[in-house]
C-alpha positions in Angstrom: 25.8 -19.5 48.3 26.7 -18.6 51.9 30.3 -18.0 50.9 29.1 -15.2 48.5 28.2 -13.2 51.6 31.9 -12.6 52.4 34.7 -10.7 50.6 37.0 -13.0 48.7 40.0 -11.2 50.1 38.9 -12.4 53.5 37.7 -15.9 52.7 41.0 -16.5 50.8 43.2 -16.3 53.9 43.4 -18.6 56.8 43.3 -18.0 60.6 46.9 -17.7 61.8 48.4 -21.1 62.6 50.2 -19.5 65.6 46.9 -18.4 67.1 45.4 -21.8 66.6 48.3 -23.3 68.5 48.1 -20.7 71.2 44.4 -21.1 71.7 44.4 -24.9 71.4 47.2 -25.7 73.8 46.3 -28.2 76.5 46.2 -27.3 80.1 49.5 -29.1 80.9 51.2 -28.3 77.6 54.3 -26.2 77.5 53.6 -23.6 74.9 56.7 -22.8 72.9 54.5 -21.8 69.9 53.9 -18.1 70.5 56.2 -15.1 70.9 54.8 -14.1 74.3 57.4 -12.8 76.8 56.9 -14.3 80.2 58.3 -11.3 82.1 56.0 -8.9 83.9 55.7 -5.4 82.5 58.2 -3.3 84.5 56.5 -1.8 87.5 57.1 1.9 86.6 55.2 1.4 83.4 52.2 0.0 85.1 52.3 2.8 87.6 52.2 5.3 84.8 49.1 3.7 83.5 47.4 3.8 86.9 48.4 7.4 87.3 46.9 8.2 83.9 43.6 6.7 85.0 43.6 8.6 88.3 44.3 11.8 86.4 41.4 11.2 84.1 43.5 10.7 80.9 40.9 8.3 79.5 39.5 10.3 76.5 40.3 10.4 72.9 43.8 11.6 72.1 45.0 13.2 68.9 44.7 10.7 66.0 48.5 10.3 65.7 49.0 9.9 69.4 49.8 12.2 72.4 52.5 14.7 71.5 54.7 13.6 74.5 54.8 10.0 73.2 55.6 11.0 69.7 58.4 13.2 70.9 59.7 10.3 73.0 59.6 8.1 69.9 61.5 10.7 67.8 64.1 10.9 70.6 64.4 7.1 70.7 65.0 7.0 66.9 67.7 9.6 67.1 69.4 8.1 70.2 69.2 4.4 69.3 68.9 4.2 65.6 70.6 7.3 64.2 67.4 8.4 62.5 65.9 11.9 62.3 62.1 12.2 62.2 59.8 15.0 63.3 56.7 14.5 65.5 54.4 14.8 62.5 56.2 11.9 60.8 55.1 9.5 63.5 51.8 7.7 64.1 51.1 5.9 67.3 49.2 2.7 66.6 47.5 -0.2 68.3 50.7 -2.3 68.2 53.0 -3.0 65.3 50.1 -5.1 63.8 48.0 -2.0 63.1 51.0 -0.1 61.8 51.5 -2.9 59.2 47.8 -2.9 58.4 47.5 0.8 57.7 50.7 0.9 55.6 49.3 -1.9 53.4 45.9 -0.3 53.1 47.5 3.1 52.3 50.1 1.9 49.8 48.9 -1.3 48.1 46.4 -1.3 45.2 44.7 -4.3 43.7 47.2 -6.5 42.0 50.3 -4.8 43.5 53.1 -7.2 44.3 54.4 -7.2 47.9 57.7 -8.9 48.5 58.4 -10.7 51.8 60.7 -13.3 53.2 59.5 -16.9 52.8 59.5 -18.2 55.4 58.4 -15.0 57.1 56.0 -13.7 59.8 52.5 -14.9 59.1 50.8 -11.5 59.1 52.7 -10.0 56.1 51.1 -12.1 53.4 47.7 -11.9 54.9 47.7 -8.2 55.3 49.0 -7.8 51.7 46.1 -9.9 50.5 43.5 -8.0 52.6 44.8 -4.8 50.9 44.2 -6.4 47.5 47.9 -7.0 46.9 49.7 -10.2 45.7 52.3 -11.4 48.3 55.4 -12.9 46.7 58.0 -14.8 48.7 61.7 -14.2 48.7 63.8 -17.3 49.4 66.3 -17.5 52.2 69.8 -18.9 51.9 71.2 -21.9 53.7 71.9 -19.7 56.8 68.2 -18.5 56.9 69.1 -15.0 55.8 67.4 -13.2 52.8 69.0 -14.3 49.5 70.0 -10.8 48.3 70.4 -11.7 44.7 67.0 -13.4 44.6 65.4 -10.4 46.3 67.0 -8.0 43.8 65.7 -10.1 40.9 62.1 -9.6 42.1 62.3 -5.8 42.7 61.1 -4.6 39.3 57.4 -3.7 39.4 56.9 -4.5 43.1 55.2 -2.0 45.4 56.5 -2.9 48.8 59.2 -5.0 50.3 58.7 -6.1 53.9 62.0 -6.5 55.8 62.1 -8.0 59.3 65.4 -8.1 61.2 65.8 -9.6 63.7 63.4 -12.0 62.0 60.5 -14.1 63.0 60.4 -17.1 62.6 64.1 -17.6 61.9 65.8 -15.6 64.6 68.3 -14.2 62.0 69.7 -10.7 62.0 70.6 -9.2 58.6 74.0 -7.6 58.2 74.3 -3.8 57.6 75.7 -4.7 54.1 72.7 -6.8 53.3 70.2 -4.2 54.5 72.0 -1.5 52.6 71.9 -3.6 49.4 68.2 -4.3 49.8 67.3 -0.6 50.5 69.4 0.8 47.7 68.1 -1.7 45.2 64.5 -1.0 46.3 65.2 2.8 46.0 66.4 2.4 42.4 63.3 0.2 41.6 60.8 2.6 43.2 59.9 0.0 45.9 59.1 1.2 49.4 60.7 -0.8 52.2 58.6 -1.6 55.2 61.1 -2.4 58.1 59.6 -4.3 61.0 62.0 -3.8 63.9 60.1 -5.0 66.9 62.9 -7.4 68.0 65.7 -4.8 67.7 66.8 -5.0 71.3 67.1 -8.7 71.4 70.3 -9.5 69.5 73.1 -11.7 70.7 76.4 -10.4 69.4 75.3 -9.2 66.0 74.1 -5.6 65.9 70.7 -4.4 64.7 70.7 -1.7 62.0 67.6 0.3 60.9 66.9 0.1 57.2 66.1 3.8 57.1 69.8 4.5 57.7 70.3 3.7 54.0 67.4 5.4 52.2 64.4 7.7 52.5 61.8 5.5 50.9 61.5 3.4 54.1 58.6 3.0 56.6 60.0 2.0 60.0 57.7 0.1 62.3 58.3 -0.8 66.0 56.4 -1.3 69.2 56.8 -1.6 73.0 55.3 -5.1 72.9 58.5 -7.2 72.9 61.0 -4.7 74.2 59.2 -4.0 77.4 57.0 -7.1 77.7 53.9 -5.2 76.9 52.3 -7.4 74.3 48.7 -6.8 75.6 49.1 -3.1 76.0 49.0 -2.7 72.1 51.1 0.3 71.4 53.3 0.5 68.4 54.2 3.2 65.8 55.3 3.9 62.3 57.6 6.6 61.0 58.1 7.7 57.4 58.1 10.6 55.1 55.4 13.2 55.6 53.8 12.1 52.3 53.5 8.5 53.5 52.4 9.4 57.0 49.6 11.6 55.7 48.0 8.8 53.7 48.5 6.3 56.5 46.9 8.6 59.0 43.7 8.6 56.9 43.4 4.8 57.4 44.3 5.0 61.0 41.7 7.7 61.7 38.8 5.6 60.4 39.8 2.2 61.6 41.2 3.1 65.0 40.7 6.9 65.8 43.6 6.7 68.3 45.6 4.1 70.2 44.4 3.5 73.8 45.1 6.7 75.9 46.1 4.9 79.0 48.5 2.6 77.2 50.0 5.6 75.4 51.0 7.0 78.8 52.4 3.6 79.8 54.5 3.5 76.6 55.8 7.0 77.3 57.1 5.8 80.7 58.6 2.8 79.0 60.6 4.9 76.5 61.7 7.6 78.9 62.2 5.6 82.1 64.6 3.0 83.4 65.9 0.8 80.6 67.7 -1.8 82.7 64.8 -4.3 82.5 65.4 -4.5 78.7 69.0 -5.5 79.2 68.1 -8.0 81.9 65.5 -9.6 79.6 68.0 -9.7 76.7 70.6 -11.5 78.9 68.0 -14.0 80.1 66.9 -14.7 76.5 70.5 -15.4 75.5 70.7 -17.9 78.3 67.5 -19.5 77.3 68.6 -19.6 73.6 71.8 -21.4 74.6 69.9 -23.9 76.8 67.3 -24.7 74.2 69.6 -24.8 71.2 72.3 -26.8 73.0 69.7 -29.3 74.1 68.3 -29.6 70.6 71.8 -30.1 69.1 72.5 -32.8 71.7 69.4 -34.6 70.3 70.9 -34.5 66.8 69.2 -31.4 65.3 71.3 -29.2 63.0 70.3 -25.6 62.4 71.8 -22.1 62.4 72.1 -20.5 65.9 69.5 -17.8 66.3 71.1 -14.3 66.2 68.2 -12.4 67.6 64.5 -12.4 68.6 63.5 -15.5 70.7 62.9 -18.3 68.2 64.8 -21.3 66.9 63.8 -22.5 63.4 64.6 -26.1 63.3 64.4 -28.8 60.6 61.9 -31.5 61.6 59.3 -33.5 59.8 55.6 -32.9 60.2 55.3 -36.3 61.8 57.9 -35.4 64.5 56.1 -32.0 65.1 52.9 -33.9 65.7 54.6 -36.3 68.1 56.2 -33.4 70.0 52.8 -31.7 70.3 51.3 -35.0 71.4 54.0 -35.1 74.1 52.9 -31.8 75.5 55.1 -29.2 73.8 53.5 -26.8 71.4 55.7 -25.8 68.4 54.5 -24.2 65.1 55.0 -26.0 61.8 57.1 -24.2 59.2 54.2 -24.3 56.8 52.6 -21.6 58.8 55.3 -19.2 57.7 55.2 -19.7 53.9 55.7 -22.4 51.2 59.5 -22.9 51.4 59.9 -24.5 54.9 57.4 -27.3 55.3 59.9 -29.5 57.1 60.7 -27.0 59.9 59.3 -26.1 63.3 59.5 -22.8 65.1 60.3 -23.1 68.7 60.0 -20.0 71.0 62.4 -19.7 73.9 60.3 -16.9 75.5 59.6 -19.3 78.4 61.3 -20.1 81.7 64.5 -22.1 81.8 62.6 -24.8 83.8 59.9 -25.0 81.1 62.6 -25.3 78.5 64.3 -28.1 80.3 61.0 -30.0 80.6 60.2 -29.3 77.0 63.6 -30.7 76.0 62.8 -33.9 77.9 59.5 -34.2 76.1 61.0 -33.5 72.7 63.7 -36.2 73.4 60.9 -38.7 74.1 59.2 -37.7 70.8 62.5 -38.1 68.9 63.0 -41.6 70.5 59.5 -42.6 69.5 60.0 -41.5 65.9 
């Protein structure tokens, strides 16, 4: 009887496996289970937030965000992505998470199919379910990229397709040809593509290309969280056609009113200020990737080298994952990301090189024990 007090769309989903790992990690554990950059937020960004407080910029902002930040986002799209949006086609949100939420709420009706990679980021299926939709996984190929033929076969009758490149949990970057094929097929089928591009600046030799380069029926989502090591600041955005933005803004107005004013001014400084910290973080992530993946391969693991983001998606049994966790290294089982990768573990290399070396020693001990 108690369960009847709650909506089935909520009781039917689980708490994120990533959050459980994050919150349940032991004091001495090395947590490689969460995508949390260990770099400090660049100082000029923090100074902008302090300045905003001192200047009393602590009240409500326009629902869609302060005009200066939206203008900076529009300029960033043009400069870095070759996309042309206007200020009124951008909504500033409480991180990319809220952007994904309001898109699902605005565009998904009960029973609508929402296509997403399986394995894929944990939020997509849950947010589709909360909107009343039916998440449907698209398989990956042997290289952990989206199987384009399989994706195209599922297009007819779907409402949304969520594209994530560079991808979490796999670390793969889709080629321009693959992204074009997905967008053009979706356009023909009347499917809106939701392109989550939060890891766009962290690629290692393979370029990131925005999906909206290839079609108009695309919602582009991004954030300052990963790019500028600002996960807790909670500033993201979505950009789309005026028609889509107007409907998304309704949801945003009533669930959020506006993103935090102080964090908006910090994000403005991030987008318009010194970009050298981003390049420095990318170079360090590449070194960490090479350290972790080289060490894992020395232990006998075989897996595609991550092309972006800061995750390795590695075949390993649930028994081995449990042993690794018992040895003091937190990794996330592949089952947290869908139904097609139960015998995988996601390992984040958003940790110091020293922590990664220690983690590899502990993983080696777990491998020896198993």
